[in-house]
N, C-alpha and C positions, 0 to 999 in steps of 0.2 A: 275704411275697411280695405284689406289686402285682397284682391282678387284670385279666386282659386283659378289653376289651370287644368285641363282638361286633359285626362290621359290618354296618349296613343295607344292605337290598335295593335295587337302583338305582342307587343315588347311593352306594357302600358307600366307605371308606377304609381304604387299606392302610398299617398301621405298620411300617416299614422300621429295620432295624437303625441305630443311630448318632441316633435320634430326631426321623426325618424322617417326615414323614405324606404320603402320595399320593395324591390325589383319584380318581374315578372314571377320567379322562383320563389317569393317571399323571404329572401334575405334580406337583410338591412345593409345598406352601404353609407349614407351619410345622410344628413339633411342640415339645413343651415340652423344653427340654435340662436334665439333670442339669449340679450344679452342677462346673464343670471341663470338660464338655461344650458346646461351642458349638453353639446350635440354627443353623439357615439359615434367616434372617430376610429372605423371599420374600414378598410380596403379604399381608402380615399385620401389620396397624397394630397388636397387641397383643403383638407379640412380646418389647416392651421392659417391659411391666406387670409387676407381681409376679405368681407364680402363684397366690395365693389370689384375684386378681381378672380371671386369665385366663379368657374362655370355652370350653368344651367342643372340640375340634374336629367338623366335620360330620360326623355318622355315629356318634357317641360318646354314650354315656348318662353325664349327670352323676352323678356318687354324692357323697355327703357325704362330706368328709377324716376319714380316721381321726384318733382323737385321740392326740396324742404325748404322751408319758410329759413329768417335768417334768424327766428326766436327759438325755431325749434331745433336750429343746427347749433345754436348755441347752447342751447337747454341739453342736448344731449352730449356726453364723452366721445371724447375723439378718440377710436381705437388706434394703437402702436401699430406700425408696419409689421412688426415683427413679434411673433409670441415669446414670453416669459421663459422659455426652454431655449429658444435661439439664443437670446442673450445672455443667458447661464452658459450655454456654449462656447460663446466669443469671448467672455470673461476670462472660462477657462483657459482656452486658445493661447488669449493675450497672458495670461500669469504662464503657460507651459512655454512659451517665446521669452519670457523674462527669464525664466530658471535657466531655458537651455544657455542663453546667451550669460548668465553667469556662472555654469557650468562648466562652459567653453574658454571662460577668461579665468575661472580656478585652473582649470586642466593645462592651460596654458603657461602659468605662474608655477605650476608643480613641475612640468615639463623642464622649464627653465631653471629652476634651483636645483631639481636632479642635474641636468648638465653641468651646473656649475660646482657641484660638492665633486661630481666627477673627476672635472677638470682639476680641481683641486688635489684628491687624491692621488691623479696620476700624476702631477707636480710634485707631492710629497714624496711617492715613489722614486721618481727620476732623482732626488735630492738623495735619499737615503741609497738608493744604487750609486750613485758618482758622489760622494762627500768631496768637500773642497780638499785642493792638494796645497800643502804647505809650498812656498817660493824659496824659503830659507831657512836658518836655525837660527837661534840668538842663546848666545853663552852668556852668560851671569857674572859678569867680570867683576861687579861693587861687592860688598860684602852682604848685601840681600836687595831684594826688590820685590815692590808689592803689585798684585796682579789688581786691575779696578776694573768695575763693569763699564765705565764709559771714559772716552777720552780728557779726562779731568781731574786733578788733583785732591778737588775736593770731594770726589764721591770715596765714601769707604770701601778699603779694599776688601776684595774676594779672599786673596790668599798671599801669603810672603812666602817666598822662596828664597832659602839660602845661597850663598856663592857656590858655583859651578854648576847651576841647573841649566839643560841643555832643552830651550824650546821650539817646537816648531810655528815660525812665523809665515801668516798666510798674506799680509799686507802692510804696507806702509801708508801713513795717514797723516798730510799736514793740517795743524790746527793752531793758528797764529804763527808763534815763533817756534812752536814744538812739534815734535815729529813724533809719532805714536805708532806700535807694533801693536798688530792682533795676533793674539797668541794663542794656544791651548796650554793649559797650566794642569797636572795631577797633583791631587792633595795627596803628599805620603800616608799621611795618617789614615783615610780611609781608600784610598785609589781612585777616586770620584775625580772625572775629566771637569776642568774648568774652563770657560773661555773667556776672553776679557783684553785689557790694553795694558802694555807696558810702554812707559817711556822710553825710544830707543837709545838714547844716550847712556841707558844704563845696561844697554845690550852692547856686546861686539858680534854683528852679523858674519856668518860663516856659511859657505855655499852648502847646498844641498847635499852634495856627494861628501862631505863630512861624515855623516850618519846614516844607516839605511832606516827603511820605515820598518814599522811596527810589526806588520808581518813577515817580513823576512828575516828578523831578529828570532822570532816566535819559531821560525822552522828550524833555524841552527839549535834550536834547545830539544826540539824533541818532543817524545813523550805525548802527553795531555795537552799540549799547545799545538799538536798536529789537528787534532778535533778542531772543525769550522767552528764550530757554536763556542766552545772555548775561548780558539781563537779571538773572535768576534767579540768577546766579553772580557776580554782580559784586558786591562792598564799598564802601561810603563811611564813611570817617572825616569828619566834620564838624566845623569851627572856626566862631566869630563871631569876625569883625573889625569893632571899632568903627571909622566914620568920622566924621570932625567934621562937624558940621552935617547929617548924614543916617542914615538908618538903616543896620544894620550890614551888611555883605557877608557870605556865606557861602563859606567856602572848603572844598574837598572833595578830600579825595585817596582816588582810587577805580582801582579795577582788578579784573580778573579773570584767574584762571588759564588760560584758553582765547586771551587777548588777548597779544600780543608786549611791549605796554607799560602801563604806569600813567600816571594824568594827576593832575597837580593844577591843578583847575577853580576859577575864583571865579565865582560868581554874586552880580551886583549887583541893586538894586533900582529898578524904573523902575515908575514909574505903580501902585507899589502891588505889582507883581509881581517875581518873580523871572528874571533874562536871564541867560543865560551869559555871561561876559567872558573876557578875559585868560586864560590857560592855558599850562602846561608838561606837557610828556611827558618819562616817564623808561623806559629799558629794564628790564626784570627782568632781574636777575642773582644767581644763584646763592639763586634763591626769595626774593629780597628785592626790593621793590617800588620802590626808589630813593630812598625817604626814610626814615629810622629813626625819626625823630621831627618835633614840629612844638610850638610854642608862640606863643602871641602876647604880645606888650608893646608899651606906649605908649612909644618909647624917646624921641620928640621931644617928649613934653609938650604936642602939640598936639590931642589926641582923637583923630588918625587913626593908628590902632595898626598896628604892623608885625608881620609873624608870622616865625618865626625858622626856619629846618630844617636838619637834619641830613643830607647826603646822601653816602652811602657811592660811590666809584667807583675803577676798576680801569683800571690803565694796563699792564696785565703782568701775568705771575705774582708778581712779587716789586716790584712798582710800584704800589701800593695806598694808599687810607686814606680818610679821612672828611673832608668841609667842613662848616664852619658857614655858613647863610649865611643875611642879612638880606633882606628883600624888602617892599616898600611898595606898597600901590594907589593909584596917583594915575589918577584918571579910569578911563578904558578901559585903561590899561595897566598892566605891574607891572613894579616895576622892582624892580634888585637894588642894593642898598645897599653891601655889604660882603660878603667872603667870604674864609674863611683857615679852612687846614687845623687840627684837633684831631688825626688820627692822619695820619702818613705813613710810609711804608716803601717805600724804595728803595733793595733791595740786589740790583736787577737787574743791576748792574754797578758795579765798584770802579777809582777814579782810578788811576793808576800814582803818583802823588806827592798826599798829601792836601796839601790848601789851604784855609784858613780864610778866609770872604768878610767884608767890612765894608759896611754896617752887620751886625750878628750875623744877624737874622731873613732875610738874603739864603740862609744854609746850609738852609732849611726845603727839604727834598725835593732836595736834590742826590744825587748818588748817591754809593753808601757809606753813608747815613745812614738814621735811624730818629728821627724827630720825634713827640713827644707834648707834647700842651697841652691848656690849659683857657680858655675863655673868662667872663669876667665883666662885668658892666656899673656901671661909675661914673656918678654923676650929678653933671653940670657943666652949670650954670646950666639948668636944668630940663631938662636933654638928658642921657639915660644913654649914655654911650660904651663902645665895647667893649674890653676891655683883654685882650692875650692873655698868659699864662703858659705856659710848657713850657721844655723842652729838646730840643737835637739832639745825639745822639748818631751817633759815627764809628767805623767798623767798616772793617777789612781785610780781603783775600781769606784765608779760611780759618780766621777768628779767631772765636769764638762771643761776645767780652767786646768793650766798645767800647774804644777805644784812648783815645777823649778824649770829653767830654762838654761843651756850651755851654749854660748857662742863659741864657733871655733871658725879659724883659718889655716890651710895647709896650704905650702908649696910643694909641688910634687916635679922634682928637677927630672932631667934625663939623663938615664943611668948608661946608655951606649945601647941599649937593647929595646929597653922602655921605659916609660916613664912612671917614678917611684908610688905604688899602690897608694890610696887613700889611707885605708884600714889594712 
């Protein structure tokens, strides 16, 4: 049996049943509870400590604990040095430490990612502010060139440009035995810029002073092209047209998606400077700029070159086609020397009775017909005259196949002022 301790006088403490100790005022403060008998933990910070480390209550005499036998020690459970609440607090603290480390790692990664995105954005803005500048001009002296996406003939071309095109050259690159020029070309059909490569042996490299930049040309035109936003969204396709006994003229096809019309503008040399000359305007139709292609040829053999355009037209839903037009610069004027359709689809109406007209070329474009043709140039006494070759197909209402086909070939000789009209 455990020996009871007498209370001290004045500040005595009474031991109640159930392990509760009361002070002299009758207030419980703590008493060591046996295993399986919870004690009342009030105003006692030592209540959660092991029994061997607890100090005796006030008024009690500390005695040396009685030695326990090995059998009793082995039979009784060993009390842990920490309470369950302390272990839970330690686990929570460890988890919070791990979470804080994970959060710090994530925050560092996010900071680095944001910094990288900021640097990329700044670099992109710098590139937008300072676009690459050309080092020279490339003049297409051959019949046509193919603009390719890479320095290889095996890659399909992005765009085909006719003779006379003038392209900004940004660099020359040697690959094997061939030299390639990196250029920027503008598709005349849609006025869309395309960057690509052209074999340098197909170009005649001209100095940069040969032609002003786009911004300077637009300032010469004035009007809507003086607006910064319009000028920034305007594309120019350039062509050099050589003039007999003088400096070449600069012909530009220019336009912007925010303007209703595109323009074929001629710039002439006057006292060493370019000045705006004659021009023609075309309405945008189905996102087309009004001219699908342009090439330059010396058709009359006098050194005064002509330029040839292909111009889509539409007269209705089933009445449309493409005209080939030959222009010549004569002083301050732009003269049309010849025009003929290479495509003409007129199925908007059908005549009650089909009738073939004479001569055969008069059937081109009549109601109920589809015309397709090509134009080639034949040399006759130093003059290259156009030759129209094609066919006219006659259709009946409700029929998908032509009921008759007429083949036509006509030579249109030079009359001294123009080429003989096709029709």
